[in-house]
SERO-4910 file (N, C-alpha, C, O; in steps of 0.05 Angstrom, whole numbers):
BEGIN
 pado doro    nc1    nc2    nc3   cac1   cac2   cac3    cc1    cc2    cc3    oc1    oc2    oc3
  Met    A  -3621  -1242  -1379  -3595  -1251  -1390  -3581  -1269  -1369  -3581  -1263  -1346
  Thr    A  -3570  -1290  -1379  -3553  -1307  -1362  -3524  -1301  -1368  -3516  -1299  -1391
  Leu    A  -3508  -1297  -1347  -3480  -1290  -1351  -3466  -1314  -1364  -3470  -1337  -1357
  Ser    A  -3448  -1307  -1383  -3432  -1327  -1396  -3404  -1325  -1384  -3389  -1307  -1390
  Leu    A  -3397  -1345  -1367  -3372  -1344  -1352  -3358  -1371  -1354  -3370  -1392  -1356
  Lys    A  -3331  -1370  -1353  -3315  -1394  -1354  -3308  -1405  -1327  -3301  -1428  -1324
  Tyr    A  -3309  -1388  -1306  -3303  -1396  -1279  -3329  -1398  -1263  -3350  -1388  -1272
  Asn    A  -3328  -1411  -1240  -3351  -1413  -1222  -3351  -1389  -1203  -3334  -1387  -1186
  Trp    A  -3371  -1372  -1206  -3374  -1348  -1190  -3395  -1354  -1169  -3417  -1361  -1175
  Val    A  -3387  -1350  -1143  -3406  -1355  -1121  -3410  -1328  -1108  -3392  -1316  -1096
  Lys    A  -3435  -1318  -1109  -3442  -1292  -1097  -3443  -1295  -1067  -3457  -1312  -1057
  Thr    A  -3427  -1279  -1053  -3426  -1281  -1024  -3441  -1258  -1010  -3445  -1258   -986
  Cys    A  -3448  -1237  -1026  -3463  -1215  -1016  -3478  -1203  -1039  -3466  -1198  -1060
  Asp    A  -3504  -1197  -1036  -3520  -1187  -1057  -3516  -1158  -1064  -3516  -1150  -1088
  Ala    A  -3512  -1141  -1044  -3509  -1113  -1050  -3495  -1098  -1028  -3496  -1106  -1005
  Cys    A  -3481  -1077  -1036  -3469  -1058  -1018  -3450  -1070   -997  -3456  -1067   -974
  Pro    A  -3429  -1084  -1004  -3419  -1088  -1031  -3430  -1114  -1043  -3435  -1133  -1029
  Glu    A  -3432  -1114  -1070  -3437  -1140  -1084  -3410  -1153  -1086  -3390  -1141  -1094
  Gln    A  -3408  -1179  -1078  -3382  -1192  -1078  -3384  -1222  -1084  -3405  -1234  -1081
  Tyr    A  -3362  -1233  -1094  -3361  -1260  -1104  -3335  -1273  -1097  -3314  -1260  -1096
  Asp    A  -3336  -1299  -1093  -3312  -1316  -1093  -3312  -1330  -1119  -3333  -1340  -1128
  Val    A  -3289  -1331  -1132  -3287  -1343  -1159  -3270  -1368  -1157  -3248  -1367  -1145
  Phe    A  -3280  -1390  -1168  -3266  -1416  -1166  -3259  -1427  -1194  -3274  -1422  -1213
  Asp    A  -3237  -1442  -1195  -3230  -1455  -1221  -3245  -1482  -1223  -3261  -1489  -1206
  Glu    A  -3239  -1496  -1244  -3254  -1522  -1250  -3247  -1543  -1229  -3262  -1563  -1226
  Asp    A  -3225  -1540  -1214  -3218  -1559  -1193  -3229  -1551  -1165  -3225  -1565  -1146
  Gly    A  -3244  -1529  -1164  -3256  -1520  -1139  -3238  -1503  -1122  -3244  -1497  -1099
  Lys    A  -3215  -1495  -1133  -3196  -1478  -1118  -3204  -1449  -1122  -3209  -1440  -1144
  Gln    A  -3206  -1434  -1099  -3212  -1406  -1102  -3189  -1391  -1115  -3166  -1393  -1106
  Ile    A  -3195  -1376  -1136  -3174  -1363  -1151  -3177  -1332  -1151  -3159  -1318  -1159
  Ala    A  -3200  -1322  -1140  -3204  -1293  -1139  -3226  -1286  -1120  -3244  -1302  -1114
  Tyr    A  -3225  -1261  -1112  -3246  -1248  -1096  -3253  -1223  -1111  -3236  -1207  -1116
  Val    A  -3279  -1219  -1117  -3288  -1196  -1132  -3308  -1180  -1115  -3325  -1191  -1102
  Arg    A  -3304  -1153  -1116  -3321  -1136  -1099  -3328  -1111  -1114  -3311  -1098  -1127
  Ala    A  -3354  -1104  -1113  -3364  -1079  -1125  -3372  -1060  -1102  -3390  -1067  -1087
  Arg    A  -3359  -1038  -1100  -3365  -1019  -1079  -3357   -991  -1086  -3336   -987  -1099
  Trp    A  -3372   -971  -1078  -3366   -943  -1083  -3362   -938  -1113  -3345   -921  -1120
  Gly    A  -3377   -952  -1130  -3375   -947  -1159  -3351   -959  -1172  -3347   -955  -1196
  His    A  -3336   -975  -1158  -3312   -989  -1169  -3315  -1019  -1165  -3326  -1028  -1145
  Val    A  -3304  -1034  -1184  -3303  -1063  -1181  -3273  -1071  -1180  -3258  -1061  -1196
  Thr    A  -3267  -1089  -1162  -3239  -1098  -1159  -3239  -1129  -1159  -3258  -1142  -1151
  Ala    A  -3216  -1140  -1168  -3212  -1168  -1167  -3184  -1173  -1156  -3164  -1162  -1166
  Asp    A  -3183  -1190  -1135  -3158  -1197  -1122  -3154  -1227  -1123  -3173  -1242  -1120
  Cys    A  -3130  -1236  -1128  -3123  -1264  -1128  -3111  -1271  -1101  -3093  -1257  -1092
  Pro    A  -3121  -1293  -1088  -3111  -1299  -1061  -3082  -1308  -1060  -3069  -1306  -1039
  Asp    A  -3071  -1317  -1083  -3042  -1323  -1083  -3027  -1297  -1084  -3038  -1276  -1092
  Ala    A  -3002  -1297  -1076  -2985  -1274  -1077  -2996  -1251  -1061  -2997  -1228  -1070
  Leu    A  -3006  -1256  -1037  -3015  -1235  -1019  -3037  -1218  -1030  -3036  -1194  -1030
  Asp    A  -3058  -1231  -1041  -3081  -1218  -1052  -3074  -1197  -1074  -3081  -1174  -1071
  Ala    A  -3060  -1206  -1094  -3053  -1188  -1116  -3078  -1176  -1129  -3096  -1191  -1137
  Arg    A  -3079  -1150  -1132  -3100  -1137  -1146  -3095  -1141  -1176  -3076  -1131  -1187
  Val    A  -3113  -1155  -1189  -3110  -1160  -1218  -3129  -1144  -1235  -3125  -1143  -1260
  Phe    A  -3148  -1131  -1223  -3167  -1115  -1239  -3180  -1094  -1221  -3187  -1099  -1198
  Glu    A  -3184  -1070  -1232  -3198  -1049  -1219  -3209  -1030  -1240  -3195  -1022  -1258
  Ala    A  -3235  -1023  -1237  -3248  -1005  -1257  -3272   -992  -1244  -3284  -1003  -1226
  Ala    A  -3279   -969  -1254  -3303   -955  -1246  -3326   -968  -1262  -3324   -972  -1286
  Phe    A  -3348   -974  -1249  -3371   -985  -1263  -3395   -967  -1261  -3417   -973  -1272
  Ser    A  -3391   -944  -1248  -3414   -925  -1244  -3403   -897  -1242  -3382   -892  -1231
  Asp    A  -3419   -878  -1253  -3412   -850  -1250  -3419   -840  -1222  -3408   -820  -1213
  Asp    A  -3437   -854  -1209  -3445   -847  -1182  -3427   -863  -1163  -3429   -887  -1162
  Gly    A  -3410   -849  -1149  -3390   -862  -1132  -3401   -877  -1108  -3386   -887  -1092
  Tyr    A  -3428   -878  -1106  -3440   -891  -1083  -3451   -918  -1090  -3460   -932  -1072
  Asp    A  -3451   -926  -1115  -3462   -952  -1122  -3446   -975  -1110  -3421   -975  -1110
  Gly    A  -3460   -994  -1098  -3448  -1017  -1086  -3455  -1043  -1100  -3448  -1065  -1091
  Cys    A  -3469  -1040  -1123  -3476  -1064  -1138  -3482  -1057  -1167  -3487  -1034  -1173
  Phe    A  -3481  -1077  -1184  -3487  -1072  -1212  -3518  -1071  -1215  -3532  -1081  -1199
  His    A  -3527  -1058  -1237  -3555  -1055  -1241  -3569  -1081  -1249  -3591  -1087  -1240
  Asp    A  -3555  -1096  -1266  -3566  -1122  -1276  -3544  -1137  -1291  -3522  -1128  -1292
  Asp    A  -3551  -1160  -1302  -3531  -1177  -1315  -3520  -1163  -1340  -3497  -1168  -1347
  Asn    A  -3536  -1147  -1354  -3526  -1133  -1378  -3504  -1113  -1370  -3485  -1109  -1385
  His    A  -3506  -1101  -1347  -3486  -1083  -1336  -3462  -1098  -1326  -3439  -1089  -1328
  Arg    A  -3467  -1121  -1314  -3446  -1138  -1300  -3428  -1152  -1321  -3404  -1154  -1316
  Gln    A  -3440  -1164  -1342  -3425  -1182  -1360  -3399  -1171  -1371  -3379  -1185  -1369
  Pro    A  -3398  -1146  -1382  -3372  -1137  -1393  -3350  -1136  -1372  -3327  -1142  -1378
  Phe    A  -3357  -1128  -1348  -3337  -1126  -1327  -3328  -1154  -1319  -3304  -1159  -1315
  Phe    A  -3346  -1173  -1316  -3339  -1200  -1309  -3322  -1213  -1330  -3303  -1228  -1323
  Thr    A  -3327  -1208  -1355  -3311  -1219  -1377  -3282  -1208  -1374  -3263  -1223  -1377
  Glu    A  -3280  -1182  -1370  -3253  -1170  -1367  -3239  -1181  -1342  -3215  -1186  -1343
  Ile    A  -3254  -1185  -1321  -3242  -1196  -1296  -3232  -1224  -1301  -3210  -1231  -1292
  Glu    A  -3248  -1241  -1315  -3238  -1268  -1320  -3213  -1268  -1337  -3195  -1284  -1333
  Asn    A  -3211  -1250  -1357  -3187  -1248  -1373  -3163  -1239  -1356  -3141  -1250  -1359
  Ala    A  -3168  -1221  -1337  -3146  -1212  -1319  -3137  -1234  -1301  -3113  -1237  -1296
  Ile    A  -3156  -1250  -1291  -3149  -1273  -1273  -3133  -1293  -1289  -3112  -1302  -1279
  Thr    A  -3142  -1300  -1313  -3128  -1319  -1330  -3099  -1309  -1335  -3080  -1325  -1332
  Asp    A  -3097  -1284  -1343  -3070  -1273  -1349  -3052  -1273  -1324  -3029  -1280  -1326
  Tyr    A  -3063  -1267  -1301  -3048  -1267  -1276  -3036  -1295  -1271  -3012  -1298  -1265
  Tyr    A  -3053  -1315  -1273  -3043  -1342  -1267  -3025  -1353  -1288  -3007  -1369  -1282
  Lys    A  -3028  -1345  -1313  -3010  -1353  -1334  -2982  -1342  -1329  -2962  -1355  -1334
  Glu    A  -2981  -1317  -1319  -2956  -1303  -1314  -2943  -1311  -1288  -2918  -1307  -1285
  Asn    A  -2958  -1322  -1269  -2948  -1326  -1242  -2949  -1354  -1232  -2946  -1359  -1208
  Thr    A  -2952  -1373  -1250  -2952  -1401  -1241  -2934  -1417  -1260  -2930  -1410  -1283
  Asp    A  -2925  -1439  -1250  -2909  -1458  -1267  -2927  -1479  -1278  -2931  -1500  -1266
  Val    A  -2938  -1474  -1302  -2956  -1493  -1315  -2943  -1504  -1339  -2955  -1520  -1353
***
């Protein structure tokens, strides 16, 4: 499966924790995503790293990465929606 994403996700660490920098179409970093201890979080670098998303992705609290793209996709879709909502609410566009 290839992930279907609207932003450019750059993986900065493969596992434990799995993490990404997320960029908009202009190349500006708009989020940092990290999967660790069975939770995935997304923070936006504007406004002092505002946490825009947090969820458990594993029943095992020790997981530091997703199992595969099928496991990853629903969380990444929710994260992109949270990032979009954050910037709509917090920028003058």
